[in-house]
N, C-alpha and C positions, 0 to 999 in steps of 0.2 A: 855449655848451652843446653838447656832442656829440650828434649825431643819428644816425639810421639810415643804412644804405648806400643805394646807388643805386636799389634796387627800391621804395624808400619812395614817392618821387614825390609830387606833389600830385594827389590824387584827390578830386574834388568831385562833387556831383550828388545825393546821397541820404544818409540816415542810415546806410546800409549800406556807404558808401564805404570805410571802413577794411578791410573784409573782402576788398576787391579786391587788397589788398597781400599777397603770399605770406608774407612774413616775419611779419606780424602774425597771419595765419591760423594759422601754426604755433604761435605763442605761445599764442593763445586755445585752439586745439585741445588742446594738451598740458594746459593748466590745466583745461579742461572735463573731459577724461577723468580727470584726477587727482581732481577734486572729486567726480565720480560714485563713484569708488572710496572716497573718504573717507566719502561718505554711506552706502555699504554697510558700511564698517568700523565706523562708530559703533554700529550695531546688532549686527552679526555678532560683533565682538570681545567685546562684553558677554556674549552667549549662549555664545560659545566658552569664556570663562573660567568661566562658571557650569557649563557642561557638564564642564569639566575638573576643577574644584576644588569645586564646589557651595558656594563661599565668596564672600560679598559683600566681605569684607575683602580677599581676593586680587584681586578685580576692582578695588577701590579702589586697591590698590597699583600695579597695572599702569597704570591711567589716570593716577594721580598721577606715576608715573615718566616718562611721556611729557610731561606738562604741565611738570614741573619742568625737564626737559632742554631743552624748547623755549624756555621763558622765560629760563632761565639763559644760553642760548647765542645769543639774538637779536642782541645787540650784536656778538658774534663773527661771526655770519652776515652781518650788514650790512657789517662791515668787509671780510670776504672777498669779498663781492659787488662792492665798489668797488675791490678791490685786484687780483683775479685775473681771467682771461678768463671772461666771464660764461656763454657757451654751454656749455663743458665743465663748469663748476661746477654749472649748472642740471641738465644731464644726469646728472652724478654724484650729485647730491642725490636725484634721482628713482630712480636705480638702487639707491642705498643703502636708501631707504625700501621699494622693491619687494622687495629681498632680505630685509629685516627682516620684512615681512609674510608672505612665503612661508615663512620659517623658523618663524614663529608658527603658520602653518597646518599645517606638518609636525608640530610639537610636539603640537598639538591632535588632529590625525588619528591620531597614534600613541598617544594617551591617556597622555602622559607628564606627571606632576604636577610640573612644573619651573617653579614660579611665579617664582623669581629669574631664570631664563633668559628667560622671557617678559617680565618687567619690564625686563630689560636690553635686549631687542630693541625694546620700546616706547620706551625712552629713546633708543636709536639712531635710531628713526624720528622722534622729536621733535627730535633734534639735526639731522637732515637737513632737516626742515621749517624749522628756524631759519635755514637758508641759503636755501631755496627761497622762503619767504614774502616777504621783502623784495625778493628778486631778481626775481620775476615782476612786481612793481609797478614796479621801477626799469627794467625792460626796455621798458616801453610807450613812453616817449619816444624810445627808440632805434629803434623800428619804425614810428613815425608822425611826420608833421609836426605842429607845434604846433596848427594849425587843426583837426586831426582828433582831438586828444586826448580831447575830451569824448565824441564819438561812440564812439571806440575803447574808452574805459573803460566806457561804458555797455554796449556790446555784449559786452565781456568778462565783465562782472558778470552780465548776463542769462544768458549761457551757463553760467557756474559756479554761479549760484544755482539755475538750472533743473536742472542735473546733480545738485547736492547734494540737491535736493528729490526728484528721481526715485530717486536712490540710496537715500535713507532710506525712501522709500515702498515700494520693492520688496524691501528687505533682509529684513524680517520674513518675507514669503512665501518668499523664496529660502532662508532658513535652515530654514524648516519643510519645504521640498521636498528640498533637497540636503544640508542640514546646515551647521553653523557653520564648520567647517574649510574646505570648498570655497569658501564665500563670502569668507572672509578671504584665501584664495589668489587669488580673482578680484581683490580689492583690490590684492594684490601685482602682479598682471599689468597692472592699469591704470597703475601707476607705470612699468612697463616700456614700455607703449604710449606714455605721455607722454614718456618719455625718447627714444623713436624719433622722435616728432613734433618734439621740441626739438633733435634732433641736426642738423636742417637749418636751424637758426635762426642765420643768418649776419648779425651786426651789426658795425658799425664799432667798433674798440677805443676805449675812453674816453681822452680827452686828460688826461694826468696831468703834474703838474709834477715837482719834485724828489722822488725816492723817500724815503719816511719809514718809521719803524718801525711795526709793527702797532699798538702802543698809541698812537702818535701819530696814527694814522688814526682810532682810536676817539675820541680826544680831539678831533680836528678835526670828527668827526660831532657830538659833544656841543656844540661851539662853534656849529656851523651850526644846531643845534636850539634852543639857549637864546637865541640872538641874534635869533630870529624870534618876536616876541611873539604874533602870530596863531597860530603853530604850537603853542608850549608851553601857551598859554592853553586851547586847545581840547582838547589831550591831557590836561591837568590836570583839566579838567571831566569828561572821560570816565573818568579814573581813579576819580573819585568816583561818577559815574553808573553805570558798569559794576559797581562793587562793590555798590551798592545794588540794581541790577537782578538780579545773579547771586544774591545772598542771598535776595531776595524771591521771584523767579520760580522759580529752580532748586531752592531749599530749601523755602521756605514755600508756594510755589504748589501743589505736589501735595497738601500737607496741607489747604490751603484748598479745593482741588477736591474732596477726599474728604468734607469736612464740608459744603460749600455747593453747588458747581457740578456735581459728578459727573465721573468720569474721562473719559467720552466727550466731554463739553463741553471739558474741559481739553486733550485731544488736538487737538480741532478748533481751539481757540484758539491753540495753539502753531503748528499748521499754517497758520493764517491769517496770522500774522506772516511766516512764510517765504514764503507765497504772495504777500504784499504786496511782498516784496523783488523777486520776478520782475516783477510789474506795475509796481513803481516804476521799473524799468529802462526800460520803455516810456514812462513819464511823463518820466523824466530826459532822454530823447532830445530833448524839446521845450522843456526848461527851460534857457535861456541868460541868466541874470540879469546885470545890470550890476555888482551887488555880490555875487559868488558866495559869499563866506564868510559874509556876514550872512544870506543866504537859506539857506545850508547849516545854520547854527546854528538858525535858526527851524524848519527841518525836523527837526532832531535833538531839539528840546525834547520833542515828544510821546513819543519813545522813553523819556525819563526818567520819564514819567508812567505807564508800563505797569503797575507794581505797584499804583498807586492806582486805575487803570481796572479792574483785576481785582477790587479790593475794592468798588468803587462801583457797577459795572454788573452788575445781577443777572439781566437778561434774556439768555439765551444767544445769541440771534440778534444782538442789539445789541452784545454783547461781541465776537462774532466779526467783525462788520462793522467795529467800531471798531479792533480790533487789525489787521485787514487794511489799513485806512487808515493806521495808524501804521507798518506795514511799508513801505507805499508811500513815506511821507515819509522814513523812515529810509534807504531806498535812494537817494532823491534826494540826501540829505546825503552818503552814501558816494561817489557819483559826483562831485559837486561838490568834495568834500574831496580825493579822490584826484587829480582833474584839477588842482586848484590847487597841490597839492604838486609835481606833475610840472612845472608851468609855472614855479614860483617858486624851486625848489631846483636848483642846478646838477647836471647828470647825474652828475658824478663823486662827488657827495656823497649822491645820492638814496637809495641802498640803506641807508646808515648812518642817515640821518634817518628813513627809514621804520622801521628797527629800533627807534629810540628811541620813535617813535610807538606801535608795537606793544607795546613793553615797558611804557611808561607806561599804556597802555590796559588791559593784562592784569594788571599787578602787584598791584593791590589786590583782584582778584576772589576769591582764596582768603580774604582778610580778611573780605569781605562774606559769604561762604558760612559762615565759622566763627562770625560774630557773629549771624547771622540767628536761629538757634534760641534762644540766650540772650535776645536782645532780645524776641522774641515771647513767651517765657515770662514776661518782666518786665512788658511793657505790653499783651500780648494779640496775637493773630494778626492781626486786621483792622487795629488801629492800627499794627502794624509794617509792614504793606503800605502803608498811607497815608503813613506817615513816609518810607518808602523812595521812594515816588513823589515826595513833596515835595522830598526831598534831590536826586533826579535832575533834576527840573525846575529848581530853583534853580541847581544847579551848571552846567547847560548854558545856561540863560538868561543867567547872569552873563557869559558870553563876549561878549555884545553890549555890555558896558561897556568892552571893550578897543577902543580907537580903530582899531587896525590891522585888526580884524575887520570894522569897518563901512565901511572905505574901498573905493572902486571897485577893480576888478581891476588897473587900470593903475598903482596906487600902493601897494597893500597888501602887495606881496610883498617890500618892502625890510626888512632887519633893523631 
């Protein structure tokens, strides 16, 4: 497996050891800046479209355009990341995203009701993200030695989760003070700043065998994905669990909050999950299990239960603390899962395998969101939440039936 260049070295002595490596610092810095901007954009773009068009349908079109482009091109992005030089590809994807967001800001600032143009720019942003998302994960093993992967992934995720939380937290106030267009422009500038950080990201080129066609590269990624039972079993489980979660929490959750919990409690509940991600990174630094995949799956199971927890826990303080704990457990899963992929998949295939992971995890989310309301109308709101939680728990817990998931780390990486 190809690793990083000479400045990687073996650095030991503390959980912060990966940050002593300049090439890894650049990777994390760029990702953290970018995620802060994404946190801003999630809120600012919604207000920008409402300011521009006063239409919820127009906002939905723009959000959908980005999501569709992103999911549709993930496999292409993964293949490009394993085929082309990674540093210029990462820098290029950030600059494209930055240019798209700056153009959106200009349209909004000029009060131009050009929804198709904004939707096209959102799709361009999603396409660029389809390259950058698998690529940032695939670059971690090229910047660190294998013994530092766990700490490196944890530190990277602490940085990006914290940045995303801060970006979302300040976005509303920023929009109120300076307006939606300037905040979207700031998001565009964060992509440019990330590109500058990544421009100094010098890593060794991947070792490739005989050159093959682009479609053969995608097929090779599929073969690497499907021949690893531990990999596709967990991704399949999250295909189901994410669909149930998205439908129940994103669609039915606000309705349930209006009827039972209250909007303020609902906002705190969602923030508790995100805050748990940040705290979970600190916990993950100390978690080094002998059977990492089995422990990871056990930590993921509570995530599937979130819709049921919302329906069952009526005391706001208890609900918030419970969701905070679930966020912690979910983040431990993410760190262990990402680290095991990087250890067990050859570097020259990692971006493609990561893109299949992302595609499988995201693919059924629109299905869950579309089915949520009809199911709730048929069986009732609270039963729909309970069933969604049960489906998520069963899907994720079923991964423990797969022998490769239960094996120790030294043996479970084989196809």
